[in-house]
Every structure is written in structure tokens, then in C-alpha cells.
N, C-alpha and C positions, 0 to 999 in steps of 0.2 A: 247568752248570758242574761240573767235577770238581777236587777238591783232595785231597792226600794228607797224612796226619798220621802221625807216629811218636812214641813216647815216647823222647825223647832228652835229653841234658844240655843245658840252656839257659845260655849265657854271661850273658845279661841278668839272668835270675832266680836263677842259680847253684844250681839244682836240676834234677831229672829230671822233666819233664811232657810234655804233648802240644804238639809244634811242628809247624807245616806245613813240608813238605820239597818243594822245587820239582825240576823235572827235572835241573837242575844242581847238586842237593844243597845249594842255599841253604836255611837255616833261617829261618823267619819266626815270631816269637813272638807269641802272641794273649793272653798272660798265663797265670799258673800255674793259674788256676781254670778256664781254658777246657777244655772236653771236647767232642770231635766227636759224642758220643753223645747221644741225647736231644732233638735239634732236630727239631720237627715238620714243619719245610719241607725237611728233607733225610733221606736214609737212608744207612747206612754198610754197607760190606762189607769183609772182610778182604782185604788184598792185600799179599803180601811180609810185612814185619816190622810193618806198621802197618795203617791203615784208610784207605779211599778214601771221601770224603764226596761224594754225588751229590745235586744238587738235584732235588727232585720237580717233575714238570711235570704240570699238570692241563690237560686239553682239555676245555673246557666247550662244550656246545652252542652254536651260533651265536646263537640267540635270547637266552640267558642273557648271552653276551658283549655283545650290543647293549644289554640292559637295564642291565648294569653300567656301560657307558659312558655311557648316557643319565643315569643317576643321578649319575655323577661330574660330567658337564657341568652338571647342575642344581645340585650343591653348589658348583661353581666360580662359577656365576652368582650364587648367594646370597652367597658370600663377597665378591664384587666389589661387591655392592650394600649391604653393611654399612657403616655409617658409624662407624668407630672413632674 
């Protein structure tokens, strides 16, 4: 998934900060403390006046994926057996 952020004036926060800008130029505020940089699950690249945030995709070997799914199923079973 890709999103685009620019530093623009935000009417909600009444300051200039990073806001998400859609293809139709709609601005979406994520709060004045939000920064598109520094998220370990995404990387950024410069694009126009702002940055594009792109989700990192990891392709694990099939045996690892099967192991992770089996462990998740095991955790789900244990949670269902708990007497809360």
C-alpha cells in the first residue's frame, strides 16, 4: 500500500505538519506528532513536494510461513481452552 504525505497547513491542528494527501487533493490529518519517517514496517521516497510511504513486503520461505501459521493455530487453541 502506498500513501503520499506533504507538509501542509492543517485546518484541524492550525499548524503546518505532515498530512496525507489523496489523489483528489483531500487532506487527511494523522495528528501533528505524526511523521512518515522512521516506521520500521515502511520505507519512504521523495516524490514531488512530499514523500511516498510504501509498505515493506517480506516473502518468507514456505516452510517458515507454514511454521508461523501452525504456531498461530496453537496459540488460538490455547486461548480457547483458557477458563477466564
